N, CA, C and O atoms as a CHARMM CRD file, in Angstrom:
* protein
*
  324
    1    1 UNK  N     84.76600  77.74900  87.57000 PROA 1      0.00000
    2    1 UNK  CA    85.87900  77.65200  86.61400 PROA 1      0.00000
    3    1 UNK  C     86.46500  78.47800  85.98600 PROA 1      0.00000
    4    1 UNK  O     85.91900  79.21100  85.16200 PROA 1      0.00000
    5    2 UNK  N     87.22200  78.48800  86.16600 PROA 2      0.00000
    6    2 UNK  CA    88.24900  79.80700  86.10600 PROA 2      0.00000
    7    2 UNK  C     88.88100  78.91900  84.34500 PROA 2      0.00000
    8    2 UNK  O     88.95100  77.69700  84.21400 PROA 2      0.00000
    9    3 UNK  N     89.24900  79.95300  83.22600 PROA 3      0.00000
   10    3 UNK  CA    90.06600  79.10500  81.64100 PROA 3      0.00000
   11    3 UNK  C     91.80300  79.96700  82.53300 PROA 3      0.00000
   12    3 UNK  O     92.01400  81.02300  83.12900 PROA 3      0.00000
   13    4 UNK  N     92.97000  78.31700  81.98800 PROA 4      0.00000
   14    4 UNK  CA    93.36300  78.67400  82.00200 PROA 4      0.00000
   15    4 UNK  C     94.49500  78.13900  80.99800 PROA 4      0.00000
   16    4 UNK  O     94.71500  76.94700  80.78600 PROA 4      0.00000
   17    5 UNK  N     95.48600  79.70700  80.14700 PROA 5      0.00000
   18    5 UNK  CA    96.00700  79.89000  79.19600 PROA 5      0.00000
   19    5 UNK  C     97.79100  79.37500  79.64900 PROA 5      0.00000
   20    5 UNK  O     98.50400  79.96600  80.46000 PROA 5      0.00000
   21    6 UNK  N     98.21200  77.96200  78.74000 PROA 6      0.00000
   22    6 UNK  CA    99.56400  78.81200  79.78600 PROA 6      0.00000
   23    6 UNK  C     99.88800  77.39500  78.96100 PROA 6      0.00000
   24    6 UNK  O     99.24500  76.37700  78.70500 PROA 6      0.00000
   25    7 UNK  N    101.49300  77.97900  78.63000 PROA 7      0.00000
   26    7 UNK  CA   102.39200  76.95900  77.78000 PROA 7      0.00000
   27    7 UNK  C    104.03800  75.83500  78.33800 PROA 7      0.00000
   28    7 UNK  O    105.03600  76.32300  78.86900 PROA 7      0.00000
   29    8 UNK  N    103.92000  74.91000  78.13300 PROA 8      0.00000
   30    8 UNK  CA   105.50700  74.02600  79.52700 PROA 8      0.00000
   31    8 UNK  C    105.38600  72.66900  78.89100 PROA 8      0.00000
   32    8 UNK  O    104.76500  72.02600  78.04500 PROA 8      0.00000
   33    9 UNK  N    106.26900  72.61300  79.72100 PROA 9      0.00000
   34    9 UNK  CA   107.08500  71.06000  79.15500 PROA 9      0.00000
   35    9 UNK  C    106.56400  69.87400  79.65600 PROA 9      0.00000
   36    9 UNK  O    106.98800  69.67300  80.79400 PROA 9      0.00000
   37   10 UNK  N    105.84200  69.04400  79.27200 PROA 10     0.00000
   38   10 UNK  CA   105.44400  67.14200  79.81400 PROA 10     0.00000
   39   10 UNK  C    106.94900  66.95900  79.94700 PROA 10     0.00000
   40   10 UNK  O    108.03900  66.90800  79.37800 PROA 10     0.00000
   41   11 UNK  N    105.93100  66.86200  81.63800 PROA 11     0.00000
   42   11 UNK  CA   107.14900  66.22800  82.64000 PROA 11     0.00000
   43   11 UNK  C    107.54500  64.04100  82.71600 PROA 11     0.00000
   44   11 UNK  O    108.57800  63.37400  82.78500 PROA 11     0.00000
   45   12 UNK  N    105.80400  63.65100  82.64100 PROA 12     0.00000
   46   12 UNK  CA   105.03100  63.16200  82.91700 PROA 12     0.00000
   47   12 UNK  C    103.66000  63.30000  82.32000 PROA 12     0.00000
   48   12 UNK  O    102.88400  64.23200  82.10700 PROA 12     0.00000
   49   13 UNK  N    103.67500  61.60400  82.08100 PROA 13     0.00000
   50   13 UNK  CA   102.56400  60.82400  81.78500 PROA 13     0.00000
   51   13 UNK  C    101.77300  59.62200  81.98100 PROA 13     0.00000
   52   13 UNK  O    102.06500  58.57600  81.40200 PROA 13     0.00000
   53   14 UNK  N    100.83300  59.72000  82.73200 PROA 14     0.00000
   54   14 UNK  CA   100.23500  58.60700  83.53900 PROA 14     0.00000
   55   14 UNK  C     99.33900  57.93500  82.56100 PROA 14     0.00000
   56   14 UNK  O     98.68900  58.57500  81.73500 PROA 14     0.00000
   57   15 UNK  N     99.30900  56.56200  82.66600 PROA 15     0.00000
   58   15 UNK  CA    97.98700  56.15000  81.63200 PROA 15     0.00000
   59   15 UNK  C     97.23000  55.22200  82.34300 PROA 15     0.00000
   60   15 UNK  O     97.78600  54.33900  82.99600 PROA 15     0.00000
   61   16 UNK  N     95.90100  55.34300  82.27700 PROA 16     0.00000
   62   16 UNK  CA    94.49600  54.84500  82.85300 PROA 16     0.00000
   63   16 UNK  C     94.96500  53.01300  82.38600 PROA 16     0.00000
   64   16 UNK  O     95.32900  52.47100  81.34300 PROA 16     0.00000
   65   17 UNK  N     94.68700  52.50900  83.90200 PROA 17     0.00000
   66   17 UNK  CA    94.52800  50.91800  83.83100 PROA 17     0.00000
   67   17 UNK  C     92.97400  50.45200  83.09400 PROA 17     0.00000
   68   17 UNK  O     92.19700  51.08000  82.37400 PROA 17     0.00000
   69   18 UNK  N     92.95600  49.42000  83.50300 PROA 18     0.00000
   70   18 UNK  CA    91.16100  47.88400  82.36600 PROA 18     0.00000
   71   18 UNK  C     90.75700  49.33000  83.62800 PROA 18     0.00000
   72   18 UNK  O     91.35700  49.64700  84.65500 PROA 18     0.00000
   73   19 UNK  N     89.41600  49.97900  82.93200 PROA 19     0.00000
   74   19 UNK  CA    88.79000  50.38500  83.94100 PROA 19     0.00000
   75   19 UNK  C     87.20300  50.89900  83.45700 PROA 19     0.00000
   76   19 UNK  O     86.90900  50.37700  82.38100 PROA 19     0.00000
   77   20 UNK  N     86.46300  51.51200  83.82800 PROA 20     0.00000
   78   20 UNK  CA    85.40800  52.03100  83.00800 PROA 20     0.00000
   79   20 UNK  C     85.25900  52.94300  82.58100 PROA 20     0.00000
   80   20 UNK  O     84.44500  53.33300  81.74400 PROA 20     0.00000
   81   21 UNK  N     86.49700  53.69500  83.41300 PROA 21     0.00000
   82   21 UNK  CA    86.12900  55.40600  83.39100 PROA 21     0.00000
   83   21 UNK  C     87.79700  55.99500  82.88700 PROA 21     0.00000
   84   21 UNK  O     88.54300  56.62500  83.63700 PROA 21     0.00000
   85   22 UNK  N     88.03800  55.70400  81.81400 PROA 22     0.00000
   86   22 UNK  CA    89.76700  56.05600  81.66100 PROA 22     0.00000
   87   22 UNK  C     90.09200  57.13500  81.87400 PROA 22     0.00000
   88   22 UNK  O     89.28900  57.90100  82.40600 PROA 22     0.00000
   89   23 UNK  N     91.39000  57.56400  81.52700 PROA 23     0.00000
   90   23 UNK  CA    92.12000  59.13100  82.24200 PROA 23     0.00000
   91   23 UNK  C     93.05100  59.33100  81.93300 PROA 23     0.00000
   92   23 UNK  O     93.57800  58.97300  82.98600 PROA 23     0.00000
   93   24 UNK  N     94.68400  59.93200  80.74400 PROA 24     0.00000
   94   24 UNK  CA    95.05700  60.53500  80.51700 PROA 24     0.00000
   95   24 UNK  C     95.64600  61.07800  81.69200 PROA 24     0.00000
   96   24 UNK  O     94.80900  61.59900  82.42900 PROA 24     0.00000
   97   25 UNK  N     96.62900  61.11600  82.03900 PROA 25     0.00000
   98   25 UNK  CA    97.36400  62.13300  83.26200 PROA 25     0.00000
   99   25 UNK  C     98.39500  63.10200  82.33200 PROA 25     0.00000
  100   25 UNK  O     99.60700  62.89600  82.38500 PROA 25     0.00000
  101   26 UNK  N     97.84300  64.15400  81.48900 PROA 26     0.00000
  102   26 UNK  CA    99.65100  64.92800  81.13300 PROA 26     0.00000
  103   26 UNK  C    100.38900  66.17100  82.88200 PROA 26     0.00000
  104   26 UNK  O     99.90600  67.13400  83.47700 PROA 26     0.00000
  105   27 UNK  N    101.96200  65.20000  83.06700 PROA 27     0.00000
  106   27 UNK  CA   102.34300  66.66000  83.73100 PROA 27     0.00000
  107   27 UNK  C    103.05000  67.34000  82.76900 PROA 27     0.00000
  108   27 UNK  O    103.86300  67.07600  81.88300 PROA 27     0.00000
  109   28 UNK  N    102.45400  68.34800  83.24400 PROA 28     0.00000
  110   28 UNK  CA   103.56400  69.84000  82.90000 PROA 28     0.00000
  111   28 UNK  C    104.11000  71.13100  84.22600 PROA 28     0.00000
  112   28 UNK  O    103.63700  71.88000  85.08000 PROA 28     0.00000
  113   29 UNK  N    105.17300  70.77700  83.73400 PROA 29     0.00000
  114   29 UNK  CA   105.28400  72.51400  83.79300 PROA 29     0.00000
  115   29 UNK  C    106.06600  73.29000  83.32200 PROA 29     0.00000
  116   29 UNK  O    107.09700  73.27000  82.65000 PROA 29     0.00000
  117   30 UNK  N    105.19200  74.22100  83.93800 PROA 30     0.00000
  118   30 UNK  CA   105.31800  75.16100  82.69500 PROA 30     0.00000
  119   30 UNK  C    106.21500  76.47000  83.47700 PROA 30     0.00000
  120   30 UNK  O    106.88800  76.59800  84.50000 PROA 30     0.00000
  121   31 UNK  N    105.61100  77.64900  81.90100 PROA 31     0.00000
  122   31 UNK  CA   106.70600  78.77200  82.08800 PROA 31     0.00000
  123   31 UNK  C    106.89000  79.48500  83.19900 PROA 31     0.00000
  124   31 UNK  O    107.73500  80.23300  83.69100 PROA 31     0.00000
  125   32 UNK  N    105.96100  79.07700  83.42000 PROA 32     0.00000
  126   32 UNK  CA   105.37500  80.18900  84.95100 PROA 32     0.00000
  127   32 UNK  C    106.24200  79.50100  86.31300 PROA 32     0.00000
  128   32 UNK  O    106.13700  79.70900  87.52100 PROA 32     0.00000
  129   33 UNK  N    107.15800  78.57200  85.49500 PROA 33     0.00000
  130   33 UNK  CA   107.61400  77.60300  86.60800 PROA 33     0.00000
  131   33 UNK  C    105.66600  76.97900  87.56300 PROA 33     0.00000
  132   33 UNK  O    105.77500  76.46900  88.67800 PROA 33     0.00000
  133   34 UNK  N    105.19000  77.02800  87.36600 PROA 34     0.00000
  134   34 UNK  CA   103.63300  76.31200  87.95200 PROA 34     0.00000
  135   34 UNK  C    103.28300  74.63500  87.34200 PROA 34     0.00000
  136   34 UNK  O    102.67700  74.34300  86.31200 PROA 34     0.00000
  137   35 UNK  N    103.83100  73.80000  88.26200 PROA 35     0.00000
  138   35 UNK  CA   103.15500  72.45700  88.08500 PROA 35     0.00000
  139   35 UNK  C    101.79300  72.41100  87.35600 PROA 35     0.00000
  140   35 UNK  O    100.88800  72.98100  87.96600 PROA 35     0.00000
  141   36 UNK  N    101.38400  71.70800  85.88100 PROA 36     0.00000
  142   36 UNK  CA   100.12100  71.86900  85.75700 PROA 36     0.00000
  143   36 UNK  C     99.66900  69.80600  85.34900 PROA 36     0.00000
  144   36 UNK  O    100.47400  69.04400  84.81500 PROA 36     0.00000
  145   37 UNK  N     98.31700  69.43000  85.77600 PROA 37     0.00000
  146   37 UNK  CA    98.48600  67.70200  85.62900 PROA 37     0.00000
  147   37 UNK  C     96.86800  68.67500  84.54800 PROA 37     0.00000
  148   37 UNK  O     95.99900  69.45900  84.93100 PROA 37     0.00000
  149   38 UNK  N     97.21200  67.99500  83.03100 PROA 38     0.00000
  150   38 UNK  CA    95.95000  67.90900  82.22700 PROA 38     0.00000
  151   38 UNK  C     95.54800  67.04100  82.54400 PROA 38     0.00000
  152   38 UNK  O     96.40100  66.26300  82.97100 PROA 38     0.00000
  153   39 UNK  N     93.78900  66.41300  82.60200 PROA 39     0.00000
  154   39 UNK  CA    93.41500  65.20500  82.83000 PROA 39     0.00000
  155   39 UNK  C     92.50100  64.99600  81.82400 PROA 39     0.00000
  156   39 UNK  O     91.32900  65.35300  81.94600 PROA 39     0.00000
  157   40 UNK  N     93.05900  64.28100  80.53600 PROA 40     0.00000
  158   40 UNK  CA    91.78900  63.96200  79.22100 PROA 40     0.00000
  159   40 UNK  C     90.51500  62.29200  79.71100 PROA 40     0.00000
  160   40 UNK  O     90.50800  61.09800  79.41300 PROA 40     0.00000
  161   41 UNK  N     89.77700  63.07400  80.44000 PROA 41     0.00000
  162   41 UNK  CA    89.33600  62.21400  80.49900 PROA 41     0.00000
  163   41 UNK  C     88.34700  61.25100  79.74800 PROA 41     0.00000
  164   41 UNK  O     87.90300  61.92700  78.82000 PROA 41     0.00000
  165   42 UNK  N     87.71300  59.82700  79.69800 PROA 42     0.00000
  166   42 UNK  CA    87.60400  59.28700  78.39100 PROA 42     0.00000
  167   42 UNK  C     89.13800  58.79900  77.22500 PROA 42     0.00000
  168   42 UNK  O     88.98500  58.31200  76.10500 PROA 42     0.00000
  169   43 UNK  N     90.76200  59.14800  77.99000 PROA 43     0.00000
  170   43 UNK  CA    91.11300  58.85800  76.56600 PROA 43     0.00000
  171   43 UNK  C     92.04100  57.61100  77.67100 PROA 43     0.00000
  172   43 UNK  O     92.12700  57.55000  78.89700 PROA 43     0.00000
  173   44 UNK  N     92.60600  56.76700  76.60400 PROA 44     0.00000
  174   44 UNK  CA    94.30100  55.87600  77.07400 PROA 44     0.00000
  175   44 UNK  C     94.86100  55.88100  76.49900 PROA 44     0.00000
  176   44 UNK  O     95.82600  55.15400  76.73300 PROA 44     0.00000
  177   45 UNK  N     94.87600  56.45900  75.52400 PROA 45     0.00000
  178   45 UNK  CA    96.16800  57.40400  74.43400 PROA 45     0.00000
  179   45 UNK  C     95.91100  58.85900  73.95000 PROA 45     0.00000
  180   45 UNK  O     94.91600  59.31300  73.38500 PROA 45     0.00000
  181   46 UNK  N     97.32900  59.61100  74.40200 PROA 46     0.00000
  182   46 UNK  CA    96.97500  61.15600  73.49800 PROA 46     0.00000
  183   46 UNK  C     98.33200  60.34200  72.59200 PROA 46     0.00000
  184   46 UNK  O     99.17400  60.00300  73.42400 PROA 46     0.00000
  185   47 UNK  N     98.74500  59.96400  71.22200 PROA 47     0.00000
  186   47 UNK  CA   100.23700  60.17500  69.96200 PROA 47     0.00000
  187   47 UNK  C    101.06400  60.60400  70.47300 PROA 47     0.00000
  188   47 UNK  O    102.14600  60.28500  70.96700 PROA 47     0.00000
  189   48 UNK  N    100.18300  61.78300  70.25100 PROA 48     0.00000
  190   48 UNK  CA   100.81500  63.26000  69.97700 PROA 48     0.00000
  191   48 UNK  C    101.70400  63.87100  71.29300 PROA 48     0.00000
  192   48 UNK  O    102.51200  64.77100  71.06200 PROA 48     0.00000
  193   49 UNK  N    101.54600  63.39000  72.60000 PROA 49     0.00000
  194   49 UNK  CA   102.33400  63.91300  73.72800 PROA 49     0.00000
  195   49 UNK  C    102.95300  62.92500  73.80400 PROA 49     0.00000
  196   49 UNK  O    102.65000  61.76700  73.51400 PROA 49     0.00000
  197   50 UNK  N    104.31400  63.57700  74.40700 PROA 50     0.00000
  198   50 UNK  CA   105.09000  63.06100  74.76000 PROA 50     0.00000
  199   50 UNK  C    105.62000  63.63800  75.82200 PROA 50     0.00000
  200   50 UNK  O    105.31500  64.81400  76.02000 PROA 50     0.00000
  201   51 UNK  N    106.86600  62.72000  77.09800 PROA 51     0.00000
  202   51 UNK  CA   107.82000  63.45100  77.56200 PROA 51     0.00000
  203   51 UNK  C    108.27100  63.91800  76.83700 PROA 51     0.00000
  204   51 UNK  O    108.68200  63.16700  75.95300 PROA 51     0.00000
  205   52 UNK  N    108.50400  65.23700  76.66400 PROA 52     0.00000
  206   52 UNK  CA   109.70200  66.43200  76.63900 PROA 52     0.00000
  207   52 UNK  C    109.30300  67.84300  75.76800 PROA 52     0.00000
  208   52 UNK  O    109.78800  68.97400  75.77300 PROA 52     0.00000
  209   53 UNK  N    107.97400  67.10200  74.88400 PROA 53     0.00000
  210   53 UNK  CA   107.14800  67.76200  74.80200 PROA 53     0.00000
  211   53 UNK  C    107.29000  69.21200  75.17300 PROA 53     0.00000
  212   53 UNK  O    107.74900  69.73700  76.18800 PROA 53     0.00000
  213   54 UNK  N    106.66500  69.81800  73.84700 PROA 54     0.00000
  214   54 UNK  CA   106.69700  71.60600  75.06900 PROA 54     0.00000
  215   54 UNK  C    104.91600  71.54000  74.09500 PROA 54     0.00000
  216   54 UNK  O    104.45100  70.81100  73.21900 PROA 54     0.00000
  217   55 UNK  N    104.74100  71.95400  74.36700 PROA 55     0.00000
  218   55 UNK  CA   102.92200  72.35300  74.45800 PROA 55     0.00000
  219   55 UNK  C    102.23300  73.70400  74.85400 PROA 55     0.00000
  220   55 UNK  O    102.73000  74.27600  75.82500 PROA 55     0.00000
  221   56 UNK  N    101.04900  74.35700  74.17900 PROA 56     0.00000
  222   56 UNK  CA   100.61400  74.98600  74.19500 PROA 56     0.00000
  223   56 UNK  C     99.33500  75.05300  74.64100 PROA 56     0.00000
  224   56 UNK  O     98.66200  75.16800  73.61600 PROA 56     0.00000
  225   57 UNK  N     98.24000  75.04600  76.06600 PROA 57     0.00000
  226   57 UNK  CA    97.57900  74.83100  76.17300 PROA 57     0.00000
  227   57 UNK  C     96.69200  75.09600  76.91700 PROA 57     0.00000
  228   57 UNK  O     96.96300  75.08200  78.11800 PROA 57     0.00000
  229   58 UNK  N     95.34800  75.42500  76.50300 PROA 58     0.00000
  230   58 UNK  CA    94.22400  76.01700  76.96900 PROA 58     0.00000
  231   58 UNK  C     92.41300  75.56200  77.66600 PROA 58     0.00000
  232   58 UNK  O     91.50400  75.24000  76.90000 PROA 58     0.00000
  233   59 UNK  N     92.27100  75.62700  78.91500 PROA 59     0.00000
  234   59 UNK  CA    91.64200  74.83400  79.14500 PROA 59     0.00000
  235   59 UNK  C     90.78700  75.15700  80.85400 PROA 59     0.00000
  236   59 UNK  O     91.41900  75.76800  81.71500 PROA 59     0.00000
  237   60 UNK  N     89.09300  74.57300  81.18000 PROA 60     0.00000
  238   60 UNK  CA    88.82500  74.76900  82.34900 PROA 60     0.00000
  239   60 UNK  C     89.14900  73.99400  83.64800 PROA 60     0.00000
  240   60 UNK  O     88.89300  72.79100  83.70900 PROA 60     0.00000
  241   61 UNK  N     89.79000  74.75700  84.84700 PROA 61     0.00000
  242   61 UNK  CA    90.17100  74.80000  86.26600 PROA 61     0.00000
  243   61 UNK  C     89.52800  75.12800  87.43500 PROA 61     0.00000
  244   61 UNK  O     89.66100  76.27300  87.86800 PROA 61     0.00000
  245   62 UNK  N     88.92500  74.41100  87.96100 PROA 62     0.00000
  246   62 UNK  CA    88.40600  74.08700  89.38200 PROA 62     0.00000
  247   62 UNK  C     89.65300  75.26900  90.01400 PROA 62     0.00000
  248   62 UNK  O     90.82400  75.37400  89.65100 PROA 62     0.00000
  249   63 UNK  N     88.92500  76.05000  91.04400 PROA 63     0.00000
  250   63 UNK  CA    89.27600  76.52600  92.07400 PROA 63     0.00000
  251   63 UNK  C     89.75600  76.09400  93.14800 PROA 63     0.00000
  252   63 UNK  O     90.50600  76.72900  93.88900 PROA 63     0.00000
  253   64 UNK  N     89.35500  74.96500  93.31600 PROA 64     0.00000
  254   64 UNK  CA    89.37500  73.81000  94.65300 PROA 64     0.00000
  255   64 UNK  C     90.71600  73.30300  94.33900 PROA 64     0.00000
  256   64 UNK  O     91.62300  73.13500  95.15400 PROA 64     0.00000
  257   65 UNK  N     90.76200  73.00900  92.69800 PROA 65     0.00000
  258   65 UNK  CA    91.73700  72.65600  92.74900 PROA 65     0.00000
  259   65 UNK  C     92.32600  73.26800  91.61900 PROA 65     0.00000
  260   65 UNK  O     91.99700  72.65100  90.60600 PROA 65     0.00000
  261   66 UNK  N     93.09600  74.27200  91.36900 PROA 66     0.00000
  262   66 UNK  CA    94.36600  74.79100  90.40100 PROA 66     0.00000
  263   66 UNK  C     95.06600  74.46000  89.71800 PROA 66     0.00000
  264   66 UNK  O     94.96000  75.10700  88.67500 PROA 66     0.00000
  265   67 UNK  N     96.09000  73.48500  89.66700 PROA 67     0.00000
  266   67 UNK  CA    97.09100  72.44600  89.14900 PROA 67     0.00000
  267   67 UNK  C     96.33400  71.02200  88.82900 PROA 67     0.00000
  268   67 UNK  O     96.83000  69.90200  88.95400 PROA 67     0.00000
  269   68 UNK  N     94.43400  71.49000  88.19500 PROA 68     0.00000
  270   68 UNK  CA    94.34100  70.02200  88.49200 PROA 68     0.00000
  271   68 UNK  C     92.94100  70.82200  86.33300 PROA 68     0.00000
  272   68 UNK  O     92.22600  71.81200  86.49200 PROA 68     0.00000
  273   69 UNK  N     92.96900  70.16300  84.98800 PROA 69     0.00000
  274   69 UNK  CA    93.14700  71.03400  84.23600 PROA 69     0.00000
  275   69 UNK  C     92.34600  70.26400  83.70900 PROA 69     0.00000
  276   69 UNK  O     92.46000  69.12400  84.16100 PROA 69     0.00000
  277   70 UNK  N     91.26200  70.42100  82.63500 PROA 70     0.00000
  278   70 UNK  CA    90.57200  68.53400  81.97100 PROA 70     0.00000
  279   70 UNK  C     90.49700  68.93300  80.62900 PROA 70     0.00000
  280   70 UNK  O     90.41700  70.06700  80.15600 PROA 70     0.00000
  281   71 UNK  N     90.52400  68.15000  80.24000 PROA 71     0.00000
  282   71 UNK  CA    90.03000  68.23400  78.25700 PROA 71     0.00000
  283   71 UNK  C     90.00700  69.49300  77.26800 PROA 71     0.00000
  284   71 UNK  O     89.23200  69.96100  76.43500 PROA 71     0.00000
  285   72 UNK  N     91.69100  69.89800  77.97800 PROA 72     0.00000
  286   72 UNK  CA    92.30600  70.72700  77.19400 PROA 72     0.00000
  287   72 UNK  C     92.31200  70.91500  75.91500 PROA 72     0.00000
  288   72 UNK  O     92.69300  70.06400  75.11200 PROA 72     0.00000
  289   73 UNK  N     91.91600  71.98000  75.63300 PROA 73     0.00000
  290   73 UNK  CA    92.65500  71.56300  73.61200 PROA 73     0.00000
  291   73 UNK  C     94.13000  72.37000  74.01200 PROA 73     0.00000
  292   73 UNK  O     94.38700  73.32400  74.74600 PROA 73     0.00000
  293   74 UNK  N     95.19100  71.21300  72.88300 PROA 74     0.00000
  294   74 UNK  CA    96.12000  71.67000  73.10200 PROA 74     0.00000
  295   74 UNK  C     96.97100  72.09200  71.60400 PROA 74     0.00000
  296   74 UNK  O     96.43600  72.01200  70.49900 PROA 74     0.00000
  297   75 UNK  N     98.82400  72.68600  71.90600 PROA 75     0.00000
  298   75 UNK  CA    99.26900  72.54300  69.94200 PROA 75     0.00000
  299   75 UNK  C    100.84700  72.11700  70.79800 PROA 75     0.00000
  300   75 UNK  O    101.62400  72.28500  71.73800 PROA 75     0.00000
  301   76 UNK  N    100.52700  71.52400  69.69000 PROA 76     0.00000
  302   76 UNK  CA   101.74800  70.59700  70.19800 PROA 76     0.00000
  303   76 UNK  C    103.26300  71.38500  69.40900 PROA 76     0.00000
  304   76 UNK  O    103.49100  71.25800  68.20600 PROA 76     0.00000
  305   77 UNK  N    104.17600  72.18500  70.36900 PROA 77     0.00000
  306   77 UNK  CA   104.66100  73.76200  69.85800 PROA 77     0.00000
  307   77 UNK  C    105.97100  72.55500  69.10700 PROA 77     0.00000
  308   77 UNK  O    106.14700  72.50900  67.88900 PROA 77     0.00000
  309   78 UNK  N    106.95000  71.46600  70.33200 PROA 78     0.00000
  310   78 UNK  CA   107.96100  71.78600  70.22400 PROA 78     0.00000
  311   78 UNK  C    107.96900  69.35900  70.42400 PROA 78     0.00000
  312   78 UNK  O    106.97100  68.83800  70.92200 PROA 78     0.00000
  313   79 UNK  N    108.95500  68.61400  70.03800 PROA 79     0.00000
  314   79 UNK  CA   108.10200  66.91200  70.39600 PROA 79     0.00000
  315   79 UNK  C    110.62200  67.31200  70.70800 PROA 79     0.00000
  316   79 UNK  O    111.48600  67.84300  70.01100 PROA 79     0.00000
  317   80 UNK  N    110.61200  66.80000  71.74700 PROA 80     0.00000
  318   80 UNK  CA   112.07100  66.48000  72.18200 PROA 80     0.00000
  319   80 UNK  C    112.81200  64.87600  70.96800 PROA 80     0.00000
  320   80 UNK  O    112.55200  63.75900  70.51900 PROA 80     0.00000
  321   81 UNK  N    113.91700  66.07100  71.02700 PROA 81     0.00000
  322   81 UNK  CA   114.93400  64.56500  69.91500 PROA 81     0.00000
  323   81 UNK  C    115.62700  64.01200  70.13100 PROA 81     0.00000
  324   81 UNK  O    116.05300  63.20600  69.30500 PROA 81     0.00000
């Protein structure tokens, strides 16, 4: 496991269907040009993040899946107008 701290723009959000293990996936294009998927386990919605939001996030990611990070800390820097 390694830490990932980056800034980027939310390009898509995938909401969970009905089921016992919800997870919201937030797809981010980072300022470094690397796509990252932030997976919020146990969540059905994240109201303050929307497509077009610019966020700063800090998360743990797996070495075998570097583009996927789980339960990140995040700060919304800017909302789309």
